[in-house]
C-alpha positions as CSV (number, residue, x, y, z in Angstrom):
1,X,9.8,43.8,-198.1
2,X,8.2,40.3,-198.2
3,X,7.2,38.7,-194.9
4,X,9.4,36.0,-193.7
5,X,7.3,32.8,-193.3
6,X,8.1,30.8,-190.1
7,X,8.1,27.1,-190.9
8,X,5.3,25.2,-189.1
9,X,6.3,22.4,-186.9
10,X,4.1,19.6,-185.7
11,X,3.2,19.7,-182.0
12,X,4.2,16.7,-180.0
13,X,3.0,16.1,-176.5
14,X,4.8,13.6,-174.3
15,X,2.2,11.5,-172.6
16,X,4.6,9.4,-170.6
17,X,4.0,11.3,-167.4
18,X,0.2,11.2,-167.8
19,X,0.3,7.4,-168.4
20,X,2.4,6.9,-165.3
21,X,0.0,8.9,-163.2
22,X,-3.0,7.1,-164.6
23,X,-1.5,3.7,-163.8
24,X,-0.4,4.8,-160.3
25,X,-4.0,5.9,-159.6
26,X,-5.4,2.7,-161.0
27,X,-3.1,0.6,-158.9
28,X,-3.9,2.6,-155.8
29,X,-7.7,2.2,-156.2
30,X,-7.3,-1.6,-156.9
31,X,-5.2,-2.1,-153.8
32,X,-7.3,0.0,-151.4
33,X,-10.7,-1.2,-152.7
34,X,-12.8,-3.5,-150.4
35,X,-14.4,-6.4,-152.1
36,X,-18.1,-6.7,-151.4
37,X,-18.8,-9.9,-149.6
38,X,-21.7,-12.1,-150.8
39,X,-24.8,-12.0,-148.6
40,X,-25.7,-15.2,-146.8
41,X,-29.4,-14.1,-147.0
42,X,-30.1,-12.1,-150.2
43,X,-33.2,-10.0,-149.8
44,X,-35.2,-7.8,-152.2
45,X,-35.5,-4.5,-150.3
46,X,-38.5,-2.2,-150.9
47,X,-38.0,0.9,-153.0
48,X,-37.7,4.4,-151.7
49,X,-36.6,7.8,-152.9
50,X,-34.7,8.7,-149.7
51,X,-31.0,8.8,-150.1
52,X,-29.2,8.7,-146.7
53,X,-25.9,6.8,-146.5
54,X,-25.4,4.4,-143.6
55,X,-22.4,5.1,-141.3
56,X,-19.3,3.1,-141.8
57,X,-18.7,2.4,-138.1
58,X,-20.8,1.6,-135.0
59,X,-23.6,0.1,-137.0
60,X,-25.4,-3.2,-136.8
61,X,-27.7,-4.7,-139.5
62,X,-30.6,-7.0,-138.9
63,X,-31.6,-8.8,-142.1
64,X,-35.0,-10.4,-142.3
65,X,-36.2,-12.6,-145.1
66,X,-37.6,-16.1,-145.8
67,X,-38.7,-16.3,-142.2
68,X,-35.1,-16.0,-141.0
69,X,-33.2,-13.3,-139.1
70,X,-29.5,-12.6,-139.7
71,X,-27.3,-10.3,-137.6
72,X,-24.1,-8.4,-138.5
73,X,-22.0,-5.7,-137.0
74,X,-19.2,-3.6,-138.3
75,X,-15.7,-3.9,-136.9
76,X,-13.6,-7.1,-136.3
77,X,-12.7,-6.2,-132.7
78,X,-16.3,-5.5,-132.0
79,X,-17.2,-9.0,-133.3
80,X,-14.6,-10.7,-131.2
81,X,-15.7,-8.9,-128.1
82,X,-19.3,-9.7,-128.9
83,X,-18.4,-13.4,-129.3
84,X,-16.6,-13.4,-126.0
85,X,-19.7,-12.1,-124.3
86,X,-22.0,-14.7,-126.0
87,X,-19.6,-17.5,-125.1
88,X,-19.7,-16.4,-121.4
89,X,-23.5,-16.2,-121.5
90,X,-23.9,-19.7,-123.0
91,X,-20.9,-21.4,-121.4
92,X,-19.0,-21.9,-124.7
93,X,-15.3,-22.0,-125.5
94,X,-13.8,-20.5,-128.6
95,X,-10.2,-20.7,-129.7
96,X,-8.2,-17.7,-130.8
97,X,-8.4,-19.1,-134.4
98,X,-12.1,-19.4,-134.2
99,X,-12.4,-15.9,-132.9
100,X,-10.3,-14.6,-135.8
101,X,-12.4,-16.5,-138.3
102,X,-15.6,-15.2,-136.7
103,X,-14.3,-11.6,-136.9
104,X,-14.3,-11.6,-140.7
105,X,-17.9,-12.9,-140.9
106,X,-20.0,-9.8,-141.8
107,X,-23.4,-11.4,-141.2
108,X,-24.6,-14.8,-139.8
109,X,-27.9,-16.5,-138.9
110,X,-27.5,-19.7,-136.9
111,X,-28.4,-20.7,-133.3
112,X,-25.5,-20.4,-130.8
113,X,-25.2,-24.2,-130.7
114,X,-24.3,-24.3,-134.5
115,X,-21.9,-21.4,-134.3
116,X,-18.7,-23.5,-134.2
117,X,-19.7,-25.5,-137.2
118,X,-20.4,-22.3,-139.1
119,X,-17.1,-20.8,-138.2
120,X,-15.2,-23.9,-139.4
121,X,-16.7,-23.6,-142.9
122,X,-15.1,-21.6,-145.7
123,X,-16.8,-18.5,-147.1
124,X,-18.4,-20.2,-150.0
125,X,-19.7,-23.1,-147.9
126,X,-21.0,-20.6,-145.4
127,X,-23.1,-18.8,-147.9
128,X,-24.8,-21.8,-149.4
129,X,-28.6,-21.3,-149.7
130,X,-30.5,-22.9,-146.8
131,X,-27.4,-23.7,-144.7
132,X,-28.1,-21.0,-142.1
133,X,-31.5,-21.3,-140.5
134,X,-31.6,-18.0,-138.8
135,X,-31.1,-16.7,-135.2
136,X,-33.8,-17.8,-132.8
137,X,-36.0,-14.8,-131.7
138,X,-38.9,-16.5,-130.0
139,X,-40.0,-15.7,-126.5
140,X,-38.8,-19.1,-125.2
141,X,-35.3,-18.8,-126.9
142,X,-34.6,-15.2,-127.7
143,X,-30.9,-15.5,-128.8
144,X,-31.2,-12.4,-131.0
145,X,-31.8,-10.3,-128.0
146,X,-28.6,-11.5,-126.4
147,X,-26.6,-10.8,-129.6
148,X,-27.9,-7.3,-129.8
149,X,-27.1,-6.7,-126.1
150,X,-23.6,-8.1,-126.5
151,X,-22.9,-6.0,-129.6
152,X,-24.1,-2.8,-127.7
153,X,-21.8,-3.5,-124.8
154,X,-18.9,-4.3,-127.1
155,X,-19.3,-1.1,-129.0
156,X,-19.6,1.0,-125.9
157,X,-16.5,-0.7,-124.3
158,X,-14.2,-0.5,-127.4
159,X,-15.4,2.7,-129.1
160,X,-17.2,4.5,-126.3
161,X,-20.1,5.0,-128.7
162,X,-23.7,3.9,-128.9
163,X,-24.4,1.2,-131.5
164,X,-26.8,2.2,-134.2
165,X,-29.2,-0.3,-135.9
166,X,-30.6,-0.8,-139.3
167,X,-33.2,-3.3,-140.5
168,X,-32.9,-4.8,-144.0
169,X,-36.2,-6.5,-144.7
170,X,-37.4,-8.4,-147.8
171,X,-40.2,-6.6,-149.5
172,X,-42.2,-9.9,-149.6
173,X,-41.6,-10.6,-145.9
174,X,-44.7,-10.8,-143.6
175,X,-45.0,-7.8,-141.3
176,X,-45.1,-9.9,-138.1
177,X,-41.5,-11.0,-138.7
178,X,-40.3,-7.4,-139.0
179,X,-42.3,-6.4,-136.0
180,X,-40.7,-9.2,-134.0
181,X,-37.3,-7.5,-134.6
182,X,-38.6,-4.1,-133.8
183,X,-40.1,-5.4,-130.6
184,X,-36.8,-6.8,-129.5
185,X,-35.1,-3.4,-130.1
186,X,-37.8,-1.5,-128.3
187,X,-37.5,-3.8,-125.2
188,X,-33.9,-2.6,-125.0
189,X,-35.1,1.0,-125.3
190,X,-33.9,1.3,-128.9
191,X,-36.5,3.4,-130.6
192,X,-34.4,4.9,-133.4
193,X,-33.2,2.7,-136.3
194,X,-32.8,2.9,-140.0
195,X,-34.7,0.9,-142.7
196,X,-32.6,-0.1,-145.6
197,X,-34.3,0.3,-149.0
198,X,-33.3,0.3,-152.7
199,X,-33.3,3.6,-154.6
200,X,-36.4,4.4,-156.7
201,X,-36.8,7.2,-159.3
202,X,-38.8,10.0,-157.8
203,X,-42.2,10.6,-159.3
204,X,-42.5,13.6,-161.6
């Protein structure tokens, strides 16, 4: 008896559900992504093969380049608390709007006397090359020491945690400028900090 041939039918896959899932994931990642802010002091970090990710919270970054020092700390509430302490130290007054605007500035490098003018600027104006002249860190006017101290107290008060520090130095920067920052940290008994580098291919 001859075999009965089953007619072949083309296979059709409904991709509607897959497309829906893909667009939902794409929308989720776009809405939750954090835009990287432009750096007010771009530096060319030295290369290294070490791969250790910096923590997302309770971390401050000291950027050194072109003979200038910039300071930044994670967390908007930490920045507001830090600003309040600096205002009290230098007898300054900041409005609630100025505090809110300062809380979104990730890194800055101006003397305390120029802080109000910096806060009033827009983000693009703030990051213009040469506008920020760096935070004074001399023995006669060591404002950087006060910013570091204020940030440590703010982190301890709000998060009950010790603030960690990282130094991001330009590879062409003279060593005395980097040492100046390290000396300020060590005077506050901070002997452990990270050095930010760019990734280099390991030698074979």
